[in-house]
C-alpha positions in Angstrom: 0.0 0.0 0.0 1.4 3.4 -0.9 2.0 6.0 1.8 3.0 9.6 1.6 6.5 10.3 3.3 6.5 12.4 6.4 8.7 15.4 6.8 11.5 15.5 9.3 11.1 18.0 12.1 14.2 19.7 13.3 14.4 21.2 16.8 14.6 24.9 16.5 14.2 27.5 19.2 11.6 30.0 18.1 10.0 32.9 19.7 6.5 32.3 21.1 4.2 32.8 18.1 1.0 30.8 17.4 1.9 30.4 13.8 5.0 28.5 14.8 3.0 25.7 16.5 2.5 22.4 14.4 -0.9 21.9 12.8 -3.5 20.0 15.0 -4.2 16.3 14.5 -7.2 15.7 12.2 -10.5 14.7 13.7 -11.5 11.1 13.7 -13.5 10.0 10.6 -17.1 9.3 11.7 -20.0 7.2 10.6 -18.0 4.6 8.7 -20.3 2.5 6.5 -19.3 -0.5 4.3 -21.3 -1.8 1.4 -20.2 -5.2 0.0 -20.5 -5.9 -3.8 -20.8 -9.7 -3.8 -20.6 -10.2 -7.5 -17.1 -8.5 -7.7 -15.9 -9.2 -4.2 -15.3 -5.5 -3.5 -16.5 -3.2 -0.7 -17.5 0.4 -0.9 -16.5 2.3 2.3 -18.1 5.7 3.2 -17.5 8.1 6.1 -18.1 11.6 7.4 -15.5 14.3 6.5 -12.8 14.8 9.1 -11.7 18.4 10.0 -8.1 18.9 9.4 -7.7 15.9 7.1 -6.0 16.3 3.7 -6.7 12.7 2.5 -7.8 9.3 3.9 -6.4 5.8 4.0 -8.8 2.8 4.3 -7.3 -0.4 5.6 -8.8 -3.9 5.6 -7.1 -6.6 7.6 -8.4 -10.1 7.2 -8.7 -12.4 10.1 -7.1 -15.0 7.8 -4.2 -12.6 7.3 -5.2 -11.2 3.9 -5.1 -7.4 3.5 -6.7 -4.9 1.2 -6.7 -1.1 1.2 -7.4 2.1 -0.7 -6.5 5.8 -0.5 -8.6 8.9 -1.4 -9.1 12.6 -0.7 -12.9 12.1 -0.8 -15.3 10.6 1.7 -15.5 7.1 0.0 -13.2 4.4 -1.3 -13.5 0.9 -2.8 -11.6 -2.0 -1.3 -10.6 -4.4 -4.0 -9.9 -8.1 -4.2 -11.6 -9.3 -1.0 -11.4 -13.0 -0.5 -14.6 -15.0 -0.5 -15.6 -16.1 3.0 -13.0 -13.9 4.7 -13.8 -11.6 7.6 -12.2 -8.2 7.5 -11.5 -5.5 10.2 -11.9 -2.1 8.4 -10.7 1.3 9.6 -10.4 4.8 8.0 -7.3 6.9 8.8 -7.4 10.7 8.3 -4.0 12.2 7.4 -2.9 15.9 7.1 0.1 17.5 5.5 2.3 17.2 8.6 1.6 13.4 8.8 -0.6 13.7 11.8 -3.2 10.9 11.6 -6.4 9.9 13.3 -7.9 6.4 13.0 -11.6 5.6 13.1 -13.2 2.8 15.1 -12.8 -0.7 13.6 -15.7 -1.9 11.4 -16.0 -5.7 10.6 -17.1 -7.0 7.2 -17.5 -10.6 5.9 -16.9 -11.1 2.1 -19.2 -13.4 0.0 -19.1 -17.2 0.3 -17.0 -19.4 -2.0 -17.8 -22.8 -3.5 -15.5 -25.3 -5.1 -15.4 -28.7 -6.7 -19.0 -29.1 -8.0 -20.1 -32.6 -9.1 -23.3 -33.7 -10.8 -24.5 -37.1 -11.8 -27.6 -39.0 -12.9 -29.3 -41.3 -10.4 -29.8 -44.3 -12.8 -32.7 -45.9 -11.1 -34.9 -42.8 -10.9 -33.5 -40.6 -13.6 -33.0 -37.7 -11.1 -29.9 -35.5 -11.1 -27.8 -35.2 -7.9 -25.5 -32.2 -7.5 -22.9 -31.8 -4.7 -20.1 -29.4 -3.8 -17.6 -28.5 -1.1 -18.8 -26.3 1.7 -18.1 -22.6 1.8 -17.0 -20.9 5.0 -19.9 -19.4 6.9 -22.4 -20.0 4.0 -26.0 -20.3 5.2 -27.7 -21.1 1.9 -26.7 -22.6 -1.5 -28.6 -22.0 -4.7 -28.2 -24.5 -7.6 -29.5 -23.7 -11.0 -29.8 -26.3 -13.8 -30.2 -24.5 -17.2 -31.4 -26.8 -20.0 -30.4 -26.3 -23.6 -34.1 -26.1 -24.5 -34.6 -23.0 -22.4 -36.0 -24.8 -19.3 -34.3 -24.0 -16.0 -34.8 -25.6 -12.6 -33.6 -24.3 -9.2 -32.8 -26.1 -6.0 -32.0 -24.3 -2.6 -30.5 -26.0 0.4 -28.4 -25.2 3.5 -26.5 -28.5 2.9 -24.0 -29.4 0.2 -26.3 -31.5 -2.1 -29.3 -30.9 -4.2 -31.5 -33.5 -6.0 -33.4 -32.4 -9.2 -36.4 -34.6 -9.9 -38.0 -32.3 -12.5 -35.4 -32.1 -15.2 -36.5 -33.0 -18.7 -35.2 -36.2 -20.2 -32.9 -36.2 -23.2 -31.5 -32.7 -22.7 -28.0 -31.2 -21.9 -28.0 -29.1 -18.7 -25.5 -26.5 -17.5 -25.4 -26.6 -13.7 -24.0 -23.8 -11.4 -24.0 -23.2 -7.6 -23.9 -19.9 -5.7 -23.4 -19.5 -1.9 -25.0 -16.8 0.3 -25.0 -15.8 3.9 -27.1 -13.2 5.8 -25.7 -10.3 3.8 -24.4 -11.5 0.5 -24.5 -14.1 -2.3 -21.5 -15.1 -4.3 -21.3 -15.2 -8.0 -22.2 -18.4 -9.7 -19.6 -21.1 -9.9 -18.2 -22.4 -13.2 -20.8 -24.5 -15.0 -20.8 -28.3 -15.0 -22.3 -29.9 -18.1 -24.6 -33.0 -17.8 -26.9 -34.9 -20.1 -30.1 -36.3 -18.5 -31.3 -39.8 -19.2 -32.8 -40.6 -22.6 -36.5 -40.1 -22.5 -38.7 -43.0 -21.5 -41.4 -43.5 -24.1 -44.6 -41.7 -23.2 -48.2 -41.4 -24.6 -47.9 -45.0 -25.8 -50.9 -46.1 -27.8 -51.7 -49.5 -29.4 -54.2 -50.2 -32.2 -55.2 -53.4 -33.8 -55.3 -53.9 -37.6 -58.3 -56.2 -37.3 -58.1 -57.6 -40.8 -54.8 -59.4 -40.2 -54.3 -59.5 -36.4 -51.5 -57.0 -36.5 -50.8 -54.7 -33.5 -49.4 -51.3 -34.3 -47.7 -49.6 -31.3 -46.7 -45.9 -31.3 -45.3 -43.6 -28.7 -43.5 -40.2 -28.1 -39.9 -39.9 -27.2 -36.6 -37.9 -27.7 -33.0 -38.6 -27.4 -33.2 -42.3 -28.2 -31.6 -44.0 -31.2 -33.6 -47.2 -31.1 -36.6 -48.8 -29.4 -37.7 -52.4 -28.8 -41.3 -53.5 -28.3 -42.1 -56.9 -26.8 -45.5 -58.6 -26.4 -46.2 -61.4 -23.9 -49.5 -63.3 -24.1 -51.0 -65.4 -21.3 -50.9 -68.5 -23.6 -47.1 -68.2 -23.8 -47.0 -66.4 -27.1 -44.1 -63.9 -27.4 -43.1 -61.6 -30.1 -41.1 -58.4 -30.6 -40.2 -55.7 -33.1 -37.5 -53.0 -33.2 -37.7 -49.5 -34.6 -35.6 -46.4 -34.9 -38.8 -44.3 -35.3 -41.7 -44.0 -32.8 -43.8 -46.9 -34.0 -43.6 -50.6 -34.5 -45.8 -53.5 -35.8 -46.5 -56.8 -34.1 -47.9 -59.3 -36.7 -50.0 -62.5 -36.2 -51.2 -61.8 -32.6 -53.4 -64.5 -31.1 -57.1 -63.6 -30.7 -58.6 -63.6 -27.3 -55.3 -63.0 -25.5 -54.6 -60.0 -23.2 -51.0 -59.1 -24.1 -48.5 -57.2 -21.8 -46.4 -54.9 -23.9 -43.1 -53.3 -23.0 -41.5 -50.4 -25.0 -37.8 -50.2 -24.2 -35.8 -47.1 -25.1 -32.0 -46.9 -24.9 -32.2 -45.7 -21.3 -35.9 -46.2 -20.4 -38.7 -48.7 -20.1 -42.4 -48.4 -20.4 -44.8 -51.3 -19.6 -48.5 -51.4 -20.3 -51.2 -53.8 -21.2 -52.6 -54.4 -24.7 -56.3 -55.0 -25.2 -56.9 -58.5 -26.6 -58.3 -59.0 -30.1 -61.6 -60.7 -30.0 -61.8 -64.2 -31.6 -64.3 -64.9 -34.3 -67.6 -66.6 -33.5 -68.1 -70.3 -34.2 -71.0 -72.6 -34.7 -73.3 -70.1 -36.3 -76.9 -71.2 -36.9 -79.6 -69.4 -38.9 -83.3 -70.1 -39.2 -85.6 -68.2 -41.5 -88.8 -66.6 -40.2 -91.3 -66.8 -43.0 -94.0 -64.3 -42.0 -91.6 -61.5 -41.1 -89.0 -61.8 -43.8 -86.4 -62.2 -41.1 -83.7 -64.7 -40.1 -82.8 -65.7 -36.5 -79.0 -66.1 -36.2 -77.3 -67.7 -33.2 -73.6 -68.6 -32.4 -71.3 -69.6 -29.6 -69.6 -67.1 -27.3 -66.2 -65.9 -28.6 -63.2 -65.1 -26.4 -62.5 -61.4 -26.0 -65.9 -60.3 -27.4 -67.9 -57.6 -25.8 -70.6 -57.6 -28.5 -71.4 -59.2 -31.8 -72.5 -58.0 -35.2 -74.3 -60.3 -37.7 -74.3 -59.2 -41.3 -76.5 -60.5 -44.1 -75.4 -59.6 -47.7 -77.2 -60.6 -50.9 -75.2 -62.8 -53.2 -74.8 -60.0 -55.7 -73.8 -57.5 -53.0 -76.6 -55.1 -53.8 -78.3 -55.2 -50.4 -77.1 -55.6 -46.8 -78.9 -55.9 -43.4 -77.3 -56.1 -39.9 -78.2 -56.8 -36.3 -76.1 -56.6 -33.1 -76.3 -57.8 -29.6 -74.2 -58.4 -26.5 -75.7 -61.9 -26.3 -75.1 -64.7 -28.7 -78.2 -64.2 -31.0 -79.9 -61.5 -33.0 -82.5 -61.2 -35.8 -81.8 -60.0 -39.3 -84.8 -58.1 -40.4 -86.1 -56.6 -43.7 -84.7 -59.3 -45.9 -85.5 -58.9 -49.5 -87.6 -61.6 -51.0 -86.2 -64.2 -53.4 -82.5 -63.4 -52.6 -79.6 -65.6 -51.5 -77.8 -64.2 -48.5 -74.3 -64.6 -47.1 -74.6 -64.4 -43.3 -71.5 -63.7 -41.2 -71.1 -62.9 -37.5 -68.2 -60.8 -36.1 -67.0 -60.4 -32.5 -66.3 -56.8 -31.4 -64.6 -55.0 -28.5 -64.1 -51.3 -27.8 -61.9 -50.8 -30.8 -61.8 -53.8 -33.1 -63.8 -56.4 -34.9 -62.8 -60.0 -35.4 -62.0 -61.4 -38.8 -64.9 -63.0 -40.7 -65.8 -66.6 -39.9 -65.3 -69.4 -42.4 -67.7 -69.8 -45.3 -70.3 -72.5 -45.8 -72.8 -73.2 -48.6 -76.2 -74.7 -49.0 -78.0 -76.0 -52.1 -81.0 -78.2 -52.8 -80.1 -81.3 -50.8 -76.8 -81.0 -49.1 -74.8 -78.6 -47.0 -71.1 -78.1 -47.8 -69.2 -77.2 -44.6 -65.4 -77.4 -44.4 -65.4 -79.6 -47.5 -67.8 -82.2 -45.9 -71.2 -82.9 -47.4 -74.0 -83.4 -44.9 -77.5 -84.4 -45.8 -80.0 -81.8 -44.8 -82.1 -83.1 -41.9 -84.8 -81.6 -39.7 -82.1 -80.1 -37.5 -80.3 -77.1 -38.8 -76.6 -77.8 -39.3 -74.3 -75.6 -37.2 -71.8 -74.1 -39.7 -69.7 -70.9 -39.6 -70.7 -68.1 -42.0 -73.8 -70.0 -43.2 -74.9 -69.2 -46.8 -78.7 -69.1 -46.8 -80.6 -69.9 -49.9 -84.1 -69.1 -48.8 -86.0 -70.6 -51.7 -84.4 -74.0 -50.9 -84.7 -74.0 -47.2 -86.5 -77.2 -46.3 -88.0 -76.1 -42.9 -89.3 -72.6 -42.8 -89.3 -71.1 -46.3 -89.1 -67.4 -46.8 -92.1 -65.5 -48.0 -92.1 -65.2 -51.8 -91.8 -61.8 -53.5 -95.0 -59.7 -54.0 -96.3 -59.8 -57.6 -95.2 -56.9 -59.8 -96.8 -55.0 -62.7 -100.4 -55.8 -61.6 -103.0 -54.6 -64.1 -106.8 -54.7 -64.1 -109.1 -54.8 -67.2 -112.7 -54.3 -66.3 -115.2 -56.2 -68.4 -118.1 -53.9 -68.1 -120.7 -55.8 -70.1 -120.1 -59.0 -68.2 -119.8 -57.4 -64.7 -116.3 -58.8 -64.3 -112.7 -57.9 -64.1 -109.5 -59.6 -65.4 -106.4 -59.2 -63.2 -102.9 -59.9 -64.6 -99.3 -59.6 -63.3 -95.7 -60.4 -64.2 -94.3 -64.0 -63.8 -92.9 -64.8 -60.3 -90.9 -68.1 -60.1 -90.9 -67.9 -56.2 -94.7 -68.4 -56.1 -96.6 -71.7 -56.3 -99.8 -69.8 -57.0 -101.4 -66.3 -56.6 -104.3 -65.0 -54.6 -106.3 -62.0 -55.9 -108.5 -59.9 -53.7 -110.9 -57.1 -54.8 -112.3 -55.1 -51.9 -115.1 -52.7 -52.6 -115.9 -49.3 -51.1 -118.7 -51.0 -49.2 -116.4 -53.6 -47.7 -117.4 -56.5 -49.9 -114.5 -58.9 -50.8 -114.2 -60.9 -54.0 -111.4 -63.4 -54.5 -109.8 -65.7 -57.1 -106.7 -67.9 -57.1 -104.5 -68.8 -60.1 -101.3 -70.6 -60.8 -101.0 -68.6 -64.0 -100.3 -64.8 -64.4 -104.0 -63.8 -64.6 -107.3 -64.4 -62.9 -110.9 -63.4 -63.5 -113.4 -62.1 -60.9 -117.0 -62.1 -62.1 -120.4 -61.1 -60.6 -119.4 -57.5 -59.8 -122.3 -55.4 -58.5 -122.8 -52.2 -60.3 -121.6 -48.9 -59.0 -118.8 -50.2 -56.8 -115.2 -49.0 -56.4 -112.5 -51.7 -55.9 -109.0 -51.9 -54.5 -107.3 -54.9 -56.1 -104.2 -56.6 -54.7 -102.4 -59.8 -55.5 -100.4 -62.1 -53.1 -97.8 -64.7 -54.0 -98.1 -67.9 -52.1 -95.6 -70.7 -51.5 -95.8 -73.5 -48.9 -98.6 -71.8 -47.0 -96.5 -68.6 -46.8 -97.9 -65.4 -48.4 -95.9 -62.5 -49.7 -96.6 -58.9 -48.9 -99.5 -57.5 -51.0 -98.7 -56.1 -54.4 -99.2 -52.4 -55.1 -102.9 -51.5 -55.0 -104.7 -51.1 -58.3 -107.9 -49.1 -58.3 -110.9 -49.9 -60.6 -114.7 -49.7 -60.6 -117.5 -51.8 -61.9 -120.0 -50.4 -64.4 -122.3 -47.6 -62.9 -125.8 -48.6 -62.2 -128.5 -48.0 -64.9 -130.3 -44.6 -64.5 -133.9 -45.0 -63.4 -137.1 -43.0 -63.9 -135.9 -41.2 -67.0 -138.5 -38.7 -68.4 -138.6 -35.6 -70.5 -140.7 -32.7 -71.8 -140.4 -30.5 -74.9 -139.3 -26.8 -75.0 -141.3 -25.7 -78.1 -139.7 -22.2 -78.1 -136.1 -23.6 -78.5 -137.0 -26.9 -80.2 -135.2 -28.8 -77.4 -136.2 -31.3 -74.8 -135.4 -31.4 -71.0 -134.6 -34.9 -69.8 -134.4 -35.8 -66.1 -133.7 -39.1 -64.1 -132.7 -40.5 -60.8 -129.0 -40.4 -59.9 -127.1 -43.7 -60.5 -124.6 -45.2 -58.1 -121.1 -45.2 -59.4 -121.7 -42.6 -62.1 -119.4 -39.7 -62.8 -121.4 -38.3 -65.7 -124.4 -39.0 -67.9 -125.1 -39.2 -71.6 -128.6 -38.5 -73.0 -129.3 -39.6 -76.6 -132.4 -38.7 -78.7 -132.9 -40.9 -81.8 -135.3 -39.4 -84.4 -137.5 -41.6 -86.7 -136.0 -40.2 -89.8 -132.4 -40.8 -88.5 -131.8 -37.4 -86.9 -130.0 -37.7 -83.6 -129.2 -35.2 -80.8 -127.5 -35.6 -77.4 -126.3 -33.9 -74.3 -123.8 -34.7 -71.5 -123.9 -33.6 -67.9 -122.7 -34.6 -64.4 -126.2 -34.2 -62.9 -129.8 -34.3 -63.9 -131.5 -32.7 -65.9 -129.9 -32.3 -69.3 -131.2 -30.2 -72.3 -131.1 -32.0 -75.7 -130.9 -29.2 -78.3 -131.8 -28.9 -82.0 -134.7 -31.2 -82.4 -136.5 -31.2 -85.8 -140.1 -30.2 -86.0 -142.7 -32.9 -86.4 -140.3 -35.7 -85.5 -140.8 -38.5 -83.0 -137.7 -39.1 -80.8 -136.7 -42.0 -78.6 -134.7 -40.9 -75.5 -132.5 -43.0 -73.2 -129.8 -42.1 -70.5 -126.5 -43.8 -70.0 -124.4 -43.5 -66.8 -120.6 -43.2 -67.3 -117.5 -43.6 -65.0 -113.7 -43.8 -65.6 -113.8 -47.4 -66.6 -117.3 -48.3 -67.8 -120.7 -47.2 -69.2 -123.9 -48.5 -67.8 -126.7 -50.1 -69.9 -129.3 -47.8 -71.3 -132.1 -46.6 -69.1 -135.7 -47.5 -70.0 -136.4 -45.5 -73.2 -139.3 -43.0 -73.6 -140.6 -41.1 -76.6 -141.4 -37.5 -77.4 -142.8 -36.0 -80.6 -141.9 -32.4 -81.6 -144.6 -30.1 -83.0 -145.2 -29.2 -86.7 -143.9 -25.9 -87.8 -146.7 -23.5 -88.9 
């Protein structure tokens, strides 16, 4: 530390004169305050000005023998290079030009804590990171910061010399530092220690089944791993595995009905979970046709791993499909189309997957082919997987035939009859025709051909005509309704009178049942005719010739027929004067 040299005083005898006395000693510096800068290990010392002082010297003597100091002509000074963890006794000395000095009271200061030999390592079993260091003298708290290369930082505080980080992200590089502090100060951070956390254990693992080929597809999320291995262990002893450098892997040919335990192993991590079992396909499927409802009852045996079942009936040409489902081992296929051959299959299902289709079977006129073995059809339905139903050949409970198509009615008005025809239907043994009138009367005829006649129709009736196909005492649904009518009834009590002014005749009659309109015809003796048409009585027949005898009759008309003529009557027009 630099000091100014003091002058040598010589003893000289002087006359008594105040100006010849030496300067007084400076006053003591007062109110000494120290402010420690922990980050730079320096201390700012302040004090009150001392009367008679030309400059000041600050001295810091460490208890551990280290010294520091500074000199200034102001009221503050910075003590440099303080040692971490050292305690210093600090004093301020006021000095004047004659080297007279005054020293302040001693002030004590403790510099920031030190920390050395930091170590960090991964706890293999848990994946946590443990950090340790040598203790710093008089430190009361240590702060450890782990800064990840992805921006994430974690902090651990302790009054000991170890910290355990349980929240560091996997697969990242961390820079770890430690700082010490006491009641007054915290040290700067230590030099950083670099550490890689464990490779990430696979997370968000999912498994899906490719139901068509019994392949399991396992996928997951993970970082910092070069390869993964997936292993599957079934309760029946079946084992399989696949390896991947990506985040998915396939397990082929898994056994149905087995609940697999799966493990996904990363380079430094393991994830274990359970895989839902794939349901097995149903066996021993039976089907029985229900004639009157165009339905089929389907049954089967319980399948391992199934939570529910789906039965599907598809026509042989693939144009129509119907389904039913149940958690039990039976259901009913409804709304079957008539005259069709159906392939019926039953599938097992769980929350996410359906089993593969069961094996095929066929049926023809006399034998059932199942697994290559021919079995004679008996009164007991044969149990066979994926039974192919040919309804027209079923020997027990035949399906209803199709309803007749293209039904047409030709009313034979003069005979009081109707002729009903339709398109051929090979599913039917014969046909039943019903004609129901507006009064509720029912007329019938049966035929094994494509036509049928119903006679004896009362006049003036409207009819709804339908045709049913019949086979083995099983009727089809009715055909589309065709509307027709019998001939209207003959008008009664027809009469008339002449209108001489206009040379016309007014004809009246009683209304006829079934008539929509009426036609009145007047036939003259000389061959002259006149007529009128109306929907109600009376009707005016115009343009009659003078002096001519006319015969009048009335005919009732509807959409399909004309009635016979009414009882005729005669009128003779007057002679023109």
